[in-house]
C-alpha positions in Angstrom: -15.1 23.8 9.9 -16.3 23.5 13.5 -18.5 20.7 12.4 -15.7 18.7 10.9 -13.7 18.9 14.0 -16.6 17.6 16.0 -17.1 14.6 13.6 -13.3 13.9 13.8 -13.4 13.9 17.5 -16.2 11.4 17.5 -14.5 9.0 15.0 -11.0 9.2 16.3 -11.5 7.1 19.4 -12.9 4.3 17.3 -10.0 4.4 14.9 -7.5 4.3 17.9 -9.3 1.4 19.4 -9.1 -0.6 16.1 -5.5 0.2 15.6 -4.5 -0.9 19.2 -6.3 -4.1 18.9 -4.7 -4.9 15.4 -1.1 -4.0 16.3 -1.3 -4.5 20.1 -0.4 -0.7 20.6 -1.3 1.5 23.6 -3.5 4.3 22.7 -0.8 6.9 22.5 1.3 4.8 20.1 -1.8 4.2 18.0 -2.5 7.8 17.9 1.0 8.8 17.0 1.3 6.2 14.3 -2.0 7.3 12.7 -1.3 11.0 12.7 2.2 10.5 11.2 0.8 8.3 8.2 -0.6 9.6 5.0 -4.1 8.4 6.0 -3.9 10.5 9.1 -2.9 13.6 7.1 -5.8 13.0 4.8 -8.2 12.5 7.7 -7.0 15.9 9.1 -7.4 17.6 5.7 -11.0 19.1 5.3 -10.8 18.8 1.4 -10.1 15.1 1.4 -13.7 14.2 2.9 -12.0 11.3 4.7 -13.5 12.4 8.1 -17.0 11.5 6.6 -16.2 7.8 6.2 -16.5 5.1 8.8 -14.0 4.4 11.4 -13.6 0.9 10.1 -12.8 2.1 6.5 -10.4 4.6 7.7 -8.6 2.0 10.0 -8.5 -0.4 7.0 -6.8 2.3 4.9 -4.1 2.9 7.5 -3.5 -0.9 8.1 -3.0 -1.3 4.3 -0.7 1.7 4.2 1.2 0.5 7.2 1.7 -3.0 5.9 2.9 -1.8 2.5 5.3 0.5 4.3 6.6 -2.4 6.4 7.7 -4.4 3.3 10.7 -2.3 2.7 12.0 -1.6 6.2 14.9 -3.6 7.8 14.1 -5.4 11.1 16.4 -5.0 14.1 19.5 -7.2 14.2 18.7 -8.3 10.5 21.7 -8.4 8.1 21.5 -6.6 4.9 21.7 -9.8 2.9 18.7 -11.3 4.8 16.8 -8.0 4.4 17.4 -8.0 0.7 16.4 -11.6 0.3 13.2 -10.9 2.4 12.4 -7.7 0.1 12.9 -9.7 -3.1 10.6 -12.6 -1.9 7.9 -10.2 -0.7 8.0 -8.2 -3.9 8.1 -11.2 -6.1 4.9 -12.5 -4.3 3.2 -9.3 -5.2 4.6 -9.0 -8.7 6.1 -5.8 -8.5 9.6 -6.3 -10.2 8.0 -7.8 -13.5 5.6 -5.0 -13.6 8.4 -2.5 -13.3 10.6 -4.3 -16.0 7.4 -4.4 -18.2 6.7 -0.7 -18.0 10.6 0.4 -17.9 10.2 1.8 -21.4 7.4 3.2 -23.5 6.3 0.8 -26.4 4.1 2.1 -29.1 1.0 0.1 -29.7 2.1 -0.8 -33.1 5.2 -2.5 -31.7 3.2 -4.3 -29.0 0.8 -5.5 -31.7 3.7 -6.8 -33.8 5.4 -8.5 -31.0 2.2 -10.2 -29.9 1.5 -11.4 -33.5 5.0 -12.8 -33.7 4.7 -14.6 -30.3 1.4 -16.1 -31.6 3.1 -17.2 -34.8 6.0 -19.0 -32.9 3.5 -20.7 -30.7 1.6 -22.0 -33.6 4.7 -23.2 -35.2 5.7 -25.1 -32.0 2.3 -26.8 -31.9 2.8 -28.5 -35.4 
């Protein structure tokens, strides 16, 4: 346990430095943002083993988590309508909404095969 704390102590300054450069934060802000994130919690947990990874890898995980979190947040002085419009635009780029609609209900494999063959039949009929 003492060994892991030492490893974390050696890695953490590099992580804070990467985050400070990426987001133009001071060291305290970078440290606070990191430790309030899911990656920071996993880094502090001995069982996750994240303390054994490189600082660059851990920073990249945090940056990915932080940017995903930012998609749904409303900016200052932004109306609800423009926030919704921005949210829809960003989620449509990623393809989240069609994925949610596709997996809304469970479909048996036999039903999927049947619909796929019917779609292929319709496509063949259109070609002729």
